[in-house]
Chimera marker file (.cmm) of the C-alpha trace (Angstrom):
<marker_set name="trace">
<marker id="1" x="-242.905" y="-235.402" z="26.604" r="1" g="1" b="0" radius="0.5"/>
<marker id="2" x="-241.274" y="-232.536" z="28.508" r="1" g="1" b="0" radius="0.5"/>
<marker id="3" x="-238.020" y="-234.446" z="28.435" r="1" g="1" b="0" radius="0.5"/>
<marker id="4" x="-238.320" y="-234.886" z="24.669" r="1" g="1" b="0" radius="0.5"/>
<marker id="5" x="-239.128" y="-231.201" z="24.252" r="1" g="1" b="0" radius="0.5"/>
<marker id="6" x="-236.161" y="-230.180" z="26.369" r="1" g="1" b="0" radius="0.5"/>
<marker id="7" x="-233.929" y="-232.506" z="24.345" r="1" g="1" b="0" radius="0.5"/>
<marker id="8" x="-235.294" y="-231.073" z="21.083" r="1" g="1" b="0" radius="0.5"/>
<marker id="9" x="-234.631" y="-227.523" z="22.340" r="1" g="1" b="0" radius="0.5"/>
<marker id="10" x="-231.125" y="-228.531" z="23.413" r="1" g="1" b="0" radius="0.5"/>
<marker id="11" x="-230.459" y="-230.139" z="20.033" r="1" g="1" b="0" radius="0.5"/>
<marker id="12" x="-231.832" y="-227.073" z="18.255" r="1" g="1" b="0" radius="0.5"/>
<marker id="13" x="-229.589" y="-224.793" z="20.334" r="1" g="1" b="0" radius="0.5"/>
<marker id="14" x="-226.548" y="-226.953" z="19.553" r="1" g="1" b="0" radius="0.5"/>
<marker id="15" x="-227.455" y="-226.982" z="15.882" r="1" g="1" b="0" radius="0.5"/>
<marker id="16" x="-227.958" y="-223.207" z="15.879" r="1" g="1" b="0" radius="0.5"/>
<marker id="17" x="-224.646" y="-222.710" z="17.677" r="1" g="1" b="0" radius="0.5"/>
<marker id="18" x="-222.876" y="-224.949" z="15.133" r="1" g="1" b="0" radius="0.5"/>
<marker id="19" x="-224.568" y="-223.056" z="12.283" r="1" g="1" b="0" radius="0.5"/>
<marker id="20" x="-223.418" y="-219.728" z="13.740" r="1" g="1" b="0" radius="0.5"/>
<marker id="21" x="-219.849" y="-221.021" z="14.167" r="1" g="1" b="0" radius="0.5"/>
<marker id="22" x="-219.828" y="-222.405" z="10.638" r="1" g="1" b="0" radius="0.5"/>
<marker id="23" x="-221.193" y="-219.117" z="9.257" r="1" g="1" b="0" radius="0.5"/>
<marker id="24" x="-218.551" y="-217.149" z="11.184" r="1" g="1" b="0" radius="0.5"/>
<marker id="25" x="-215.754" y="-219.380" z="9.899" r="1" g="1" b="0" radius="0.5"/>
<marker id="26" x="-217.100" y="-219.155" z="6.351" r="1" g="1" b="0" radius="0.5"/>
<marker id="27" x="-217.372" y="-215.355" z="6.538" r="1" g="1" b="0" radius="0.5"/>
<marker id="28" x="-213.792" y="-215.114" z="7.848" r="1" g="1" b="0" radius="0.5"/>
<marker id="29" x="-212.597" y="-217.368" z="5.028" r="1" g="1" b="0" radius="0.5"/>
<marker id="30" x="-214.479" y="-215.313" z="2.433" r="1" g="1" b="0" radius="0.5"/>
<marker id="31" x="-213.149" y="-212.073" z="3.914" r="1" g="1" b="0" radius="0.5"/>
<marker id="32" x="-209.548" y="-213.363" z="3.812" r="1" g="1" b="0" radius="0.5"/>
<marker id="33" x="-210.058" y="-214.547" z="0.223" r="1" g="1" b="0" radius="0.5"/>
<marker id="34" x="-211.515" y="-211.169" z="-0.752" r="1" g="1" b="0" radius="0.5"/>
<marker id="35" x="-208.577" y="-209.359" z="0.841" r="1" g="1" b="0" radius="0.5"/>
<marker id="36" x="-206.120" y="-211.557" z="-1.032" r="1" g="1" b="0" radius="0.5"/>
<marker id="37" x="-207.933" y="-210.990" z="-4.315" r="1" g="1" b="0" radius="0.5"/>
<marker id="38" x="-208.100" y="-207.252" z="-3.608" r="1" g="1" b="0" radius="0.5"/>
<marker id="39" x="-204.342" y="-207.092" z="-3.017" r="1" g="1" b="0" radius="0.5"/>
<marker id="40" x="-203.711" y="-209.027" z="-6.222" r="1" g="1" b="0" radius="0.5"/>
<marker id="41" x="-206.017" y="-206.748" z="-8.208" r="1" g="1" b="0" radius="0.5"/>
<marker id="42" x="-204.306" y="-203.664" z="-6.795" r="1" g="1" b="0" radius="0.5"/>
<marker id="43" x="-200.863" y="-205.074" z="-7.625" r="1" g="1" b="0" radius="0.5"/>
<marker id="44" x="-202.003" y="-205.936" z="-11.158" r="1" g="1" b="0" radius="0.5"/>
<marker id="45" x="-203.492" y="-202.456" z="-11.598" r="1" g="1" b="0" radius="0.5"/>
<marker id="46" x="-200.250" y="-200.853" z="-10.387" r="1" g="1" b="0" radius="0.5"/>
<marker id="47" x="-198.226" y="-202.939" z="-12.862" r="1" g="1" b="0" radius="0.5"/>
<marker id="48" x="-200.570" y="-201.978" z="-15.695" r="1" g="1" b="0" radius="0.5"/>
<marker id="49" x="-200.407" y="-198.311" z="-14.689" r="1" g="1" b="0" radius="0.5"/>
<marker id="50" x="-196.609" y="-198.435" z="-14.681" r="1" g="1" b="0" radius="0.5"/>
<marker id="51" x="-196.579" y="-200.020" z="-18.138" r="1" g="1" b="0" radius="0.5"/>
<marker id="52" x="-198.882" y="-197.320" z="-19.460" r="1" g="1" b="0" radius="0.5"/>
<marker id="53" x="-196.830" y="-194.611" z="-17.774" r="1" g="1" b="0" radius="0.5"/>
<marker id="54" x="-193.663" y="-195.984" z="-19.395" r="1" g="1" b="0" radius="0.5"/>
<marker id="55" x="-195.368" y="-195.985" z="-22.784" r="1" g="1" b="0" radius="0.5"/>
<marker id="56" x="-196.619" y="-192.429" z="-22.322" r="1" g="1" b="0" radius="0.5"/>
<marker id="57" x="-193.155" y="-191.296" z="-21.204" r="1" g="1" b="0" radius="0.5"/>
<marker id="58" x="-191.648" y="-192.874" z="-24.289" r="1" g="1" b="0" radius="0.5"/>
<marker id="59" x="-194.164" y="-191.135" z="-26.527" r="1" g="1" b="0" radius="0.5"/>
<marker id="60" x="-193.541" y="-187.831" z="-24.755" r="1" g="1" b="0" radius="0.5"/>
<marker id="61" x="-189.767" y="-188.243" z="-25.173" r="1" g="1" b="0" radius="0.5"/>
<marker id="62" x="-190.182" y="-188.998" z="-28.871" r="1" g="1" b="0" radius="0.5"/>
<marker id="63" x="-192.437" y="-185.968" z="-29.290" r="1" g="1" b="0" radius="0.5"/>
<marker id="64" x="-189.935" y="-183.810" z="-27.405" r="1" g="1" b="0" radius="0.5"/>
<marker id="65" x="-187.091" y="-185.013" z="-29.630" r="1" g="1" b="0" radius="0.5"/>
<marker id="66" x="-189.135" y="-184.221" z="-32.745" r="1" g="1" b="0" radius="0.5"/>
<marker id="67" x="-189.949" y="-180.771" z="-31.391" r="1" g="1" b="0" radius="0.5"/>
<marker id="68" x="-186.285" y="-180.234" z="-30.501" r="1" g="1" b="0" radius="0.5"/>
<marker id="69" x="-185.265" y="-181.151" z="-34.040" r="1" g="1" b="0" radius="0.5"/>
<marker id="70" x="-187.933" y="-178.835" z="-35.512" r="1" g="1" b="0" radius="0.5"/>
<marker id="71" x="-186.825" y="-175.988" z="-33.253" r="1" g="1" b="0" radius="0.5"/>
<marker id="72" x="-183.171" y="-176.514" z="-34.123" r="1" g="1" b="0" radius="0.5"/>
<marker id="73" x="-184.018" y="-176.501" z="-37.834" r="1" g="1" b="0" radius="0.5"/>
<marker id="74" x="-186.144" y="-173.354" z="-37.486" r="1" g="1" b="0" radius="0.5"/>
<marker id="75" x="-183.387" y="-171.653" z="-35.486" r="1" g="1" b="0" radius="0.5"/>
<marker id="76" x="-180.806" y="-172.586" z="-38.108" r="1" g="1" b="0" radius="0.5"/>
<marker id="77" x="-183.045" y="-171.295" z="-40.895" r="1" g="1" b="0" radius="0.5"/>
<marker id="78" x="-183.662" y="-168.027" z="-39.023" r="1" g="1" b="0" radius="0.5"/>
<marker id="79" x="-179.920" y="-167.607" z="-38.435" r="1" g="1" b="0" radius="0.5"/>
<marker id="80" x="-179.359" y="-168.156" z="-42.142" r="1" g="1" b="0" radius="0.5"/>
<marker id="81" x="-181.935" y="-165.483" z="-43.015" r="1" g="1" b="0" radius="0.5"/>
<marker id="82" x="-180.372" y="-163.068" z="-40.533" r="1" g="1" b="0" radius="0.5"/>
<marker id="83" x="-176.880" y="-163.698" z="-41.936" r="1" g="1" b="0" radius="0.5"/>
<marker id="84" x="-178.162" y="-163.107" z="-45.462" r="1" g="1" b="0" radius="0.5"/>
<marker id="85" x="-179.849" y="-159.884" z="-44.366" r="1" g="1" b="0" radius="0.5"/>
<marker id="86" x="-176.673" y="-158.780" z="-42.580" r="1" g="1" b="0" radius="0.5"/>
<marker id="87" x="-174.562" y="-159.623" z="-45.638" r="1" g="1" b="0" radius="0.5"/>
<marker id="88" x="-176.947" y="-157.700" z="-47.873" r="1" g="1" b="0" radius="0.5"/>
<marker id="89" x="-176.774" y="-154.693" z="-45.535" r="1" g="1" b="0" radius="0.5"/>
<marker id="90" x="-172.992" y="-154.789" z="-45.222" r="1" g="1" b="0" radius="0.5"/>
<marker id="91" x="-172.145" y="-152.818" z="-48.371" r="1" g="1" b="0" radius="0.5"/>
<marker id="92" x="-174.622" y="-150.076" z="-47.444" r="1" g="1" b="0" radius="0.5"/>
<marker id="93" x="-173.316" y="-149.983" z="-43.859" r="1" g="1" b="0" radius="0.5"/>
<marker id="94" x="-169.748" y="-149.778" z="-45.157" r="1" g="1" b="0" radius="0.5"/>
<marker id="95" x="-170.753" y="-146.929" z="-47.436" r="1" g="1" b="0" radius="0.5"/>
<marker id="96" x="-172.409" y="-145.069" z="-44.571" r="1" g="1" b="0" radius="0.5"/>
<marker id="97" x="-169.361" y="-145.582" z="-42.367" r="1" g="1" b="0" radius="0.5"/>
<marker id="98" x="-167.152" y="-144.355" z="-45.212" r="1" g="1" b="0" radius="0.5"/>
<marker id="99" x="-169.291" y="-141.217" z="-45.591" r="1" g="1" b="0" radius="0.5"/>
<marker id="100" x="-169.096" y="-140.534" z="-41.868" r="1" g="1" b="0" radius="0.5"/>
<marker id="101" x="-165.349" y="-141.048" z="-41.751" r="1" g="1" b="0" radius="0.5"/>
<marker id="102" x="-164.704" y="-139.033" z="-44.910" r="1" g="1" b="0" radius="0.5"/>
<marker id="103" x="-167.135" y="-136.374" z="-43.825" r="1" g="1" b="0" radius="0.5"/>
<marker id="104" x="-165.294" y="-135.984" z="-40.543" r="1" g="1" b="0" radius="0.5"/>
<marker id="105" x="-161.988" y="-135.981" z="-42.379" r="1" g="1" b="0" radius="0.5"/>
<marker id="106" x="-163.134" y="-133.219" z="-44.712" r="1" g="1" b="0" radius="0.5"/>
<marker id="107" x="-164.222" y="-130.986" z="-41.785" r="1" g="1" b="0" radius="0.5"/>
<marker id="108" x="-160.742" y="-130.969" z="-40.286" r="1" g="1" b="0" radius="0.5"/>
<link id1="1" id2="2" r="1" g="1" b="0" radius="0.2"/>
<link id1="2" id2="3" r="1" g="1" b="0" radius="0.2"/>
<link id1="3" id2="4" r="1" g="1" b="0" radius="0.2"/>
<link id1="4" id2="5" r="1" g="1" b="0" radius="0.2"/>
<link id1="5" id2="6" r="1" g="1" b="0" radius="0.2"/>
<link id1="6" id2="7" r="1" g="1" b="0" radius="0.2"/>
<link id1="7" id2="8" r="1" g="1" b="0" radius="0.2"/>
<link id1="8" id2="9" r="1" g="1" b="0" radius="0.2"/>
<link id1="9" id2="10" r="1" g="1" b="0" radius="0.2"/>
<link id1="10" id2="11" r="1" g="1" b="0" radius="0.2"/>
<link id1="11" id2="12" r="1" g="1" b="0" radius="0.2"/>
<link id1="12" id2="13" r="1" g="1" b="0" radius="0.2"/>
<link id1="13" id2="14" r="1" g="1" b="0" radius="0.2"/>
<link id1="14" id2="15" r="1" g="1" b="0" radius="0.2"/>
<link id1="15" id2="16" r="1" g="1" b="0" radius="0.2"/>
<link id1="16" id2="17" r="1" g="1" b="0" radius="0.2"/>
<link id1="17" id2="18" r="1" g="1" b="0" radius="0.2"/>
<link id1="18" id2="19" r="1" g="1" b="0" radius="0.2"/>
<link id1="19" id2="20" r="1" g="1" b="0" radius="0.2"/>
<link id1="20" id2="21" r="1" g="1" b="0" radius="0.2"/>
<link id1="21" id2="22" r="1" g="1" b="0" radius="0.2"/>
<link id1="22" id2="23" r="1" g="1" b="0" radius="0.2"/>
<link id1="23" id2="24" r="1" g="1" b="0" radius="0.2"/>
<link id1="24" id2="25" r="1" g="1" b="0" radius="0.2"/>
<link id1="25" id2="26" r="1" g="1" b="0" radius="0.2"/>
<link id1="26" id2="27" r="1" g="1" b="0" radius="0.2"/>
<link id1="27" id2="28" r="1" g="1" b="0" radius="0.2"/>
<link id1="28" id2="29" r="1" g="1" b="0" radius="0.2"/>
<link id1="29" id2="30" r="1" g="1" b="0" radius="0.2"/>
<link id1="30" id2="31" r="1" g="1" b="0" radius="0.2"/>
<link id1="31" id2="32" r="1" g="1" b="0" radius="0.2"/>
<link id1="32" id2="33" r="1" g="1" b="0" radius="0.2"/>
<link id1="33" id2="34" r="1" g="1" b="0" radius="0.2"/>
<link id1="34" id2="35" r="1" g="1" b="0" radius="0.2"/>
<link id1="35" id2="36" r="1" g="1" b="0" radius="0.2"/>
<link id1="36" id2="37" r="1" g="1" b="0" radius="0.2"/>
<link id1="37" id2="38" r="1" g="1" b="0" radius="0.2"/>
<link id1="38" id2="39" r="1" g="1" b="0" radius="0.2"/>
<link id1="39" id2="40" r="1" g="1" b="0" radius="0.2"/>
<link id1="40" id2="41" r="1" g="1" b="0" radius="0.2"/>
<link id1="41" id2="42" r="1" g="1" b="0" radius="0.2"/>
<link id1="42" id2="43" r="1" g="1" b="0" radius="0.2"/>
<link id1="43" id2="44" r="1" g="1" b="0" radius="0.2"/>
<link id1="44" id2="45" r="1" g="1" b="0" radius="0.2"/>
<link id1="45" id2="46" r="1" g="1" b="0" radius="0.2"/>
<link id1="46" id2="47" r="1" g="1" b="0" radius="0.2"/>
<link id1="47" id2="48" r="1" g="1" b="0" radius="0.2"/>
<link id1="48" id2="49" r="1" g="1" b="0" radius="0.2"/>
<link id1="49" id2="50" r="1" g="1" b="0" radius="0.2"/>
<link id1="50" id2="51" r="1" g="1" b="0" radius="0.2"/>
<link id1="51" id2="52" r="1" g="1" b="0" radius="0.2"/>
<link id1="52" id2="53" r="1" g="1" b="0" radius="0.2"/>
<link id1="53" id2="54" r="1" g="1" b="0" radius="0.2"/>
<link id1="54" id2="55" r="1" g="1" b="0" radius="0.2"/>
<link id1="55" id2="56" r="1" g="1" b="0" radius="0.2"/>
<link id1="56" id2="57" r="1" g="1" b="0" radius="0.2"/>
<link id1="57" id2="58" r="1" g="1" b="0" radius="0.2"/>
<link id1="58" id2="59" r="1" g="1" b="0" radius="0.2"/>
<link id1="59" id2="60" r="1" g="1" b="0" radius="0.2"/>
<link id1="60" id2="61" r="1" g="1" b="0" radius="0.2"/>
<link id1="61" id2="62" r="1" g="1" b="0" radius="0.2"/>
<link id1="62" id2="63" r="1" g="1" b="0" radius="0.2"/>
<link id1="63" id2="64" r="1" g="1" b="0" radius="0.2"/>
<link id1="64" id2="65" r="1" g="1" b="0" radius="0.2"/>
<link id1="65" id2="66" r="1" g="1" b="0" radius="0.2"/>
<link id1="66" id2="67" r="1" g="1" b="0" radius="0.2"/>
<link id1="67" id2="68" r="1" g="1" b="0" radius="0.2"/>
<link id1="68" id2="69" r="1" g="1" b="0" radius="0.2"/>
<link id1="69" id2="70" r="1" g="1" b="0" radius="0.2"/>
<link id1="70" id2="71" r="1" g="1" b="0" radius="0.2"/>
<link id1="71" id2="72" r="1" g="1" b="0" radius="0.2"/>
<link id1="72" id2="73" r="1" g="1" b="0" radius="0.2"/>
<link id1="73" id2="74" r="1" g="1" b="0" radius="0.2"/>
<link id1="74" id2="75" r="1" g="1" b="0" radius="0.2"/>
<link id1="75" id2="76" r="1" g="1" b="0" radius="0.2"/>
<link id1="76" id2="77" r="1" g="1" b="0" radius="0.2"/>
<link id1="77" id2="78" r="1" g="1" b="0" radius="0.2"/>
<link id1="78" id2="79" r="1" g="1" b="0" radius="0.2"/>
<link id1="79" id2="80" r="1" g="1" b="0" radius="0.2"/>
<link id1="80" id2="81" r="1" g="1" b="0" radius="0.2"/>
<link id1="81" id2="82" r="1" g="1" b="0" radius="0.2"/>
<link id1="82" id2="83" r="1" g="1" b="0" radius="0.2"/>
<link id1="83" id2="84" r="1" g="1" b="0" radius="0.2"/>
<link id1="84" id2="85" r="1" g="1" b="0" radius="0.2"/>
<link id1="85" id2="86" r="1" g="1" b="0" radius="0.2"/>
<link id1="86" id2="87" r="1" g="1" b="0" radius="0.2"/>
<link id1="87" id2="88" r="1" g="1" b="0" radius="0.2"/>
<link id1="88" id2="89" r="1" g="1" b="0" radius="0.2"/>
<link id1="89" id2="90" r="1" g="1" b="0" radius="0.2"/>
<link id1="90" id2="91" r="1" g="1" b="0" radius="0.2"/>
<link id1="91" id2="92" r="1" g="1" b="0" radius="0.2"/>
<link id1="92" id2="93" r="1" g="1" b="0" radius="0.2"/>
<link id1="93" id2="94" r="1" g="1" b="0" radius="0.2"/>
<link id1="94" id2="95" r="1" g="1" b="0" radius="0.2"/>
<link id1="95" id2="96" r="1" g="1" b="0" radius="0.2"/>
<link id1="96" id2="97" r="1" g="1" b="0" radius="0.2"/>
<link id1="97" id2="98" r="1" g="1" b="0" radius="0.2"/>
<link id1="98" id2="99" r="1" g="1" b="0" radius="0.2"/>
<link id1="99" id2="100" r="1" g="1" b="0" radius="0.2"/>
<link id1="100" id2="101" r="1" g="1" b="0" radius="0.2"/>
<link id1="101" id2="102" r="1" g="1" b="0" radius="0.2"/>
<link id1="102" id2="103" r="1" g="1" b="0" radius="0.2"/>
<link id1="103" id2="104" r="1" g="1" b="0" radius="0.2"/>
<link id1="104" id2="105" r="1" g="1" b="0" radius="0.2"/>
<link id1="105" id2="106" r="1" g="1" b="0" radius="0.2"/>
<link id1="106" id2="107" r="1" g="1" b="0" radius="0.2"/>
<link id1="107" id2="108" r="1" g="1" b="0" radius="0.2"/>
</marker_set>
């Protein structure tokens, strides 16, 4: 019976050792698989982020172009108003200059 017990213990130890080896191999396989999946997920996320960044850049460029066009139009309109104001003031300025020149001429 002692021999049978010793054999049973030996078999149990071998079985436990095999179970530990199998578990270690399985954990290494799962870890490698998880690392591979993690790398793929990161790569996919980076691609998606780049796509979104490109879209946002495009939208920002379009908005900037619209703002540029609005600013150019506003600047042109303001220049037009200033030219009109200057043209309206021109006769009065000419009259004032004439008075100054004639006034100086009369003093001589």
